C-alpha positions in Angstrom: 8.6 10.5 46.8 5.7 11.7 45.0 4.2 14.4 43.2 0.7 14.7 43.6 -1.0 11.4 43.4 1.8 9.6 41.4 4.7 8.5 42.6 8.2 9.4 41.2 10.2 6.9 39.5 13.8 8.5 39.5 15.0 5.2 36.7 13.0 7.3 34.2 14.0 10.9 36.0 17.5 9.6 35.1 16.9 8.7 31.6 15.1 12.0 31.0 18.4 13.9 32.4 20.1 11.7 29.9 17.7 12.7 26.6 18.0 15.7 27.4 21.5 15.7 27.7 21.8 14.1 23.9 19.1 16.5 23.0 21.3 19.6 23.4 24.1 17.9 21.9 22.4 16.7 18.8 20.3 19.9 18.7 23.1 21.8 17.1 23.3 19.5 13.9 19.7 18.7 14.0 16.8 17.4 11.6 19.1 16.4 8.4 16.0 14.9 6.9 13.3 17.2 8.1 13.0 18.5 4.5 11.8 15.5 3.3 8.6 15.0 5.6 7.8 18.7 4.8 8.3 18.3 1.5 6.1 14.9 1.2 3.1 16.6 3.5 2.9 19.4 1.2 2.5 17.1 -1.7 0.3 14.4 0.1 -2.1 17.9 0.8 -1.9 19.5 -2.6 0.0 22.3 -1.8 2.7 21.4 -4.4 2.4 20.1 -7.8 2.7 16.1 -8.0 1.5 15.4 -5.4 -1.9 14.0 -3.8 -2.5 10.3 -4.8 0.7 10.7 -7.6 3.0 11.2 -4.6 4.8 8.3 -5.0 4.8 7.9 -8.8 6.2 11.2 -9.4 8.4 11.3 -6.2 10.1 7.7 -5.8 12.6 8.9 -3.3 10.1 9.5 -0.6 10.2 6.2 0.8 7.6 7.0 3.6 4.4 6.3 4.5 1.5 8.5 4.4 0.9 8.0 7.8 4.1 10.0 8.7 3.0 12.6 6.3 -0.3 13.0 8.6 1.6 13.3 11.5 4.5 16.0 10.2 1.3 17.9 8.9 0.3 18.8 12.5 3.8 21.2 12.6 3.0 22.4 9.7 1.0 25.7 10.8 4.1 27.1 12.9 7.1 28.5 11.2 9.6 26.2 9.8 12.2 26.8 12.6 9.4 26.3 15.6 7.8 23.3 13.7 11.3 21.8 13.3 12.0 22.2 16.9 8.9 21.3 18.2 9.3 18.5 15.9 12.4 17.2 17.4 11.1 17.8 21.0 8.2 15.8 20.2 9.9 12.8 18.7 12.3 12.7 21.8 9.5 12.5 24.2 8.1 9.4 22.2 11.5 7.5 22.7 10.9 8.3 26.5 7.2 6.7 26.6 8.4 3.8 24.7 11.1 3.1 27.7 7.7 3.3 30.0 5.5 1.1 28.0 8.4 -1.4 27.5 9.3 -1.4 31.7 5.1 -1.8 31.7 5.4 -4.6 29.2 7.8 -6.6 31.1 6.1 -6.7 34.2 3.1 -7.6 33.3 4.6 -10.5 31.1 6.6 -11.7 34.5 3.8 -11.5 36.5 3.6 -13.9 39.1 6.9 -15.4 38.5 9.0 -13.7 41.4 10.0 -10.7 39.2 11.7 -8.0 41.8 10.1 -4.6 40.2 13.6 -2.9 41.7 15.8 -5.0 39.5 13.5 -4.6 36.5 13.7 -0.9 37.3 17.5 -1.0 37.3 17.4 -3.2 34.2 14.9 -0.7 32.0 17.7 2.3 33.3 20.8 0.9 32.0 19.4 -0.3 28.7 17.2 2.6 28.3 20.7 4.5 28.8 22.4 2.6 25.6 18.8 3.0 23.9 18.5 6.8 24.1 21.8 8.0 22.3 20.3 6.0 19.2 16.9 7.4 19.8 18.1 11.0 19.5 20.2 10.0 16.7 17.1 9.0 14.5 14.6 11.8 15.8 16.4 14.8 16.7 19.6 14.7 14.7 18.2 13.1 11.1 14.7 14.0 12.0 13.5 10.8 10.6 9.9 10.8 11.6 8.8 7.9 9.3 11.3 5.4 11.5 10.1 7.0 14.7 6.8 6.4 14.2 7.5 2.9 12.8 9.1 2.0 16.1 7.0 3.7 18.3 3.6 1.8 16.8 5.4 -1.3 17.1 6.1 -0.8 20.7 2.5 -0.2 21.0 1.9 -3.1 19.5 3.8 -5.3 21.5 2.3 -3.7 24.9 -1.0 -4.4 23.6 0.3 -7.8 22.3 1.1 -8.5 26.9 -2.2 -7.6 27.7 -3.8 -9.9 25.1 -5.5 -6.8 22.9 -5.7 -8.7 19.5 -7.4 -5.9 17.9 -4.9 -3.2 19.0 -2.0 -5.4 18.0 -3.1 -5.5 14.4 -4.2 -1.9 14.0 -0.8 -0.8 15.8 1.3 -2.9 13.4 -0.6 -1.6 10.3 0.0 1.7 11.6 3.9 1.1 11.8 3.7 -0.3 8.1 1.5 2.7 7.2 4.4 5.1 8.7 7.4 3.3 7.2 6.9 0.0 5.1 10.4 -1.7 6.5 8.2 -2.5 9.4 7.0 -5.4 7.5 9.4 -7.5 9.8 7.8 -6.9 12.7 4.3 -8.5 11.4 5.8 -12.0 13.0 4.7 -10.5 16.3 0.8 -11.5 14.9 1.7 -14.8 15.3 2.7 -14.5 18.7 -1.4 -14.2 19.2 -3.0 -17.7 20.4 -5.1 -18.8 17.4 -8.8 -17.9 17.7 -7.4 -14.3 18.2 -4.8 -14.2 15.3 -7.6 -13.9 12.4 -9.1 -10.8 13.5 -5.6 -9.2 14.4 -4.4 -9.9 11.1 -7.4 -9.0 9.4 -7.3 -5.1 10.7 -3.4 -5.1 9.8 -3.7 -5.9 6.2 -6.8 -4.2 5.6 -5.5 -1.0 7.4 -2.3 -1.4 4.9 -4.7 -1.4 2.1 -6.7 1.3 2.9 -3.2 3.5 3.4 -1.7 2.4 0.4 -3.8 1.0 -2.3 -5.1 4.2 -3.1 -1.5 5.3 -4.6 -1.4 2.2 -6.4 -5.0 2.1 -8.1 -4.6 5.7 -9.2 -1.1 6.1 -10.6 0.3 2.4 -11.6 3.8 3.9 -11.7 3.9 4.0 -8.1 5.0 0.5 -8.9 8.2 1.7 -9.8 8.8 3.4 -6.2 9.6 0.1 -4.8 12.4 0.2 -7.1 14.0 3.3 -6.2 17.9 2.6 -5.3 20.7 4.1 -3.0 24.0 3.5 -3.5 26.1 0.7 -1.5 28.4 2.2 0.8 31.8 0.9 1.7 30.8 -0.2 5.0 27.8 -2.0 4.1 27.8 -5.7 4.9 26.6 -6.4 1.9 30.2 -6.5 0.4 31.6 -9.1 3.2 29.0 -11.3 0.8 30.3 -10.1 -2.4 27.9 -7.8 -3.5 29.8 -5.0 -5.3 26.9 -3.0 -7.3 27.4 0.0 -6.8 23.6 0.5 -5.9 21.0 -1.7 -4.1 20.5 -4.8 -5.7 17.1 -5.8 -7.5 16.7 -8.5 -4.6 17.8 -6.7 -2.0 14.9 -5.0 -0.5 12.7 -8.3 -0.9 15.4 -10.3 1.0 15.5 -7.8 3.7 11.8 -8.3 4.8 11.8 -11.8 4.3 14.8 -12.6 5.9 13.4 -10.2 8.9 9.7 -12.3 8.7 11.6 -15.5 9.0 13.7 -15.3 11.9 10.8 -13.5 13.6 8.3 -16.7 12.9 11.2 -18.9 13.8 11.7 -16.6 17.3 7.8 -17.1 17.8 7.8 -20.4 17.4 10.8 -21.1 19.7 9.0 -19.0 22.3 11.2 -16.1 22.0 8.7 -13.9 21.0 10.4 -10.7 22.8 13.2 -10.7 20.0 10.9 -10.5 16.9 11.9 -6.8 16.9 15.5 -7.5 17.4 15.7 -9.9 15.0 14.2 -7.9 12.2 16.2 -4.7 12.9 19.6 -7.1 12.4 18.1 -8.6 8.8 17.6 -4.8 8.3 21.3 -3.5 8.8 22.9 -6.8 7.9 21.5 -6.8 4.5 20.9 -2.5 3.7 23.2 -0.9 1.5 23.6 2.2 3.7 25.2 2.3 7.1 23.3 5.5 8.3 23.5 5.3 12.3 20.2 6.0 12.5 19.3 2.6 11.2 20.5 1.6 14.8 17.8 2.7 16.7 15.5 0.0 15.6 18.6 -2.4 16.8 18.5 -0.5 20.2 14.9 -0.5 20.6 15.2 -4.6 19.7 18.0 -5.0 22.3 15.9 -2.8 24.9 12.6 -5.4 24.5 14.7 -8.4 24.9 16.9 -7.5 28.1 13.5 -6.1 29.8 11.2 -8.8 28.2 13.5 -11.9 26.9 16.1 -12.4 29.7 15.7 -11.4 33.6 19.8 -11.0 33.8 20.2 -7.6 36.1 23.1 -6.2 33.3 21.4 -5.8 29.9 24.6 -6.5 28.5 22.8 -7.2 25.0 22.2 -3.3 24.6 25.8 -2.2 25.3 27.3 -4.3 22.6 25.1 -3.4 20.1 26.0 0.5 21.1 29.5 -0.3 21.3 29.4 -2.3 18.0 27.4 -0.5 16.0 27.7 3.1 17.0 31.0 3.0 18.7 32.5 1.6 15.5 31.3 4.0 13.1 32.5 6.9 15.5 36.0 5.2 15.7 36.8 2.7 13.4 38.4 4.6 9.8 38.2 1.4 8.0 35.1 0.7 6.1 35.7 -2.4 5.3 36.5 -3.1 9.3 33.4 -1.5 10.1 31.3 -3.8 7.6 32.9 -7.1 8.9 32.1 -5.4 12.8 28.1 -5.2 11.4 28.3 -8.7 10.1 29.6 -10.1 12.8 27.3 -8.5 15.3 24.1 -9.4 13.3 24.5 -13.2 12.9 25.9 -13.4 16.4 23.1 -11.6 18.0 20.6 -13.8 15.8 21.8 -16.6 17.1 22.7 -16.1 20.5 18.6 -14.6 21.3 17.1 -17.6 18.9 19.4 -20.9 20.0 21.4 -19.9 23.7 19.6 -21.8 26.7 17.0 -19.4 28.8 16.5 -19.9 32.1 12.5 -20.9 32.7 10.6 -17.9 35.2 9.6 -19.5 38.3 6.3 -21.2 38.6 6.8 -22.7 35.4 5.0 -19.5 33.3 7.9 -19.7 30.5 5.5 -21.9 28.5 1.9 -20.5 28.6 0.6 -18.6 26.3 0.0 -14.9 26.2 -3.9 -14.9 27.2 -3.5 -17.8 29.7 -0.8 -15.3 31.6 -4.1 -12.8 32.0 -6.3 -15.6 32.4 -4.3 -16.5 35.7 -3.8 -13.2 36.4 -7.5 -12.6 36.6 -8.5 -15.6 38.8 -5.4 -14.4 41.2 -3.1 -17.6 40.1 -0.6 -14.8 39.2 0.1 -12.4 42.1 3.6 -11.2 42.4 6.0 -12.5 44.8 9.5 -12.3 45.8 9.4 -8.3 46.4 7.7 -7.1 43.8 5.1 -4.3 43.4 1.4 -5.8 44.6 0.1 -3.5 41.7 2.3 -5.0 39.5 3.2 -1.2 37.9 7.1 -1.0 37.7 6.7 2.2 35.4 
């Protein structure tokens, strides 16, 4: 079936309907945190006192990157309620587009391996069905535009990585960090690039991060204090199982989160499992975070979606559903704070061990150990033509 020149992808239609159902459910209690974005946008553009380049020095509670405030400004001309609804719809739409991007990345990455695109569509459908509830949680119920943009730009970086576009990888990862600082954990994706292009991509990343953040630090040294902002150490946090009983964020916690995420991601790339980078960084975040907000799980579900679509070839993406049941299901159904913290701890450690060390079946044709540019080179010479019932155009979505 086609609409004009474009084929109808039924799994995307079903996921769109699934998103609409969750959107309607979440919209009744939506935009819990949208006021932070509105406040930050007004401060950044000087519409409120104490803003401008002094924004983070005077408001360390706004742990949101400047790019997020810039995007939030797109909705400022509308009446408050209308702008909020438009932002919710915009962020929900980004989630659907991310599903398309991941599917296309999976199709391109596995081209020439005998991948069956119909099976890949089914895999994206099943994993996407687990991803959507958590995406609506972060984009509609909490309206965390900063987290949404960090994950969206990271998905664009992943798509560029598969296509061998090194500069784009660097730019998109910088925009992710400039949207939300914890996206630093996704930077090991740079290591998946071949060495001749890795330096260029890294220069773009660190250069754009410096352009976005240094003006705040150089003009107001008090901005450094924003990194010390703390939140309550909730009883359901996994930190409790490490014996951390501090009432608020320990001084070492945030640096350790980022270091652990980067270290696990680098190990994944070294073991030729770069599709696990987002998953592992998200694991590190929720494992060591003093808070247990359900919207944190969106980063984990994006990680499992990428892993289930690109990192393995089983028809049933059971990792995504285990993540949804373990993290979101326990938050809804398990009354004990301590038990929820233990479930979170077990999931993070178990899933990280699985994606890093569980034996993986090599793709047909021995392509599993080739670098990404090598794959593109083979495709350019016609050596990677699809087989085994794949779409001859190589487009899954």
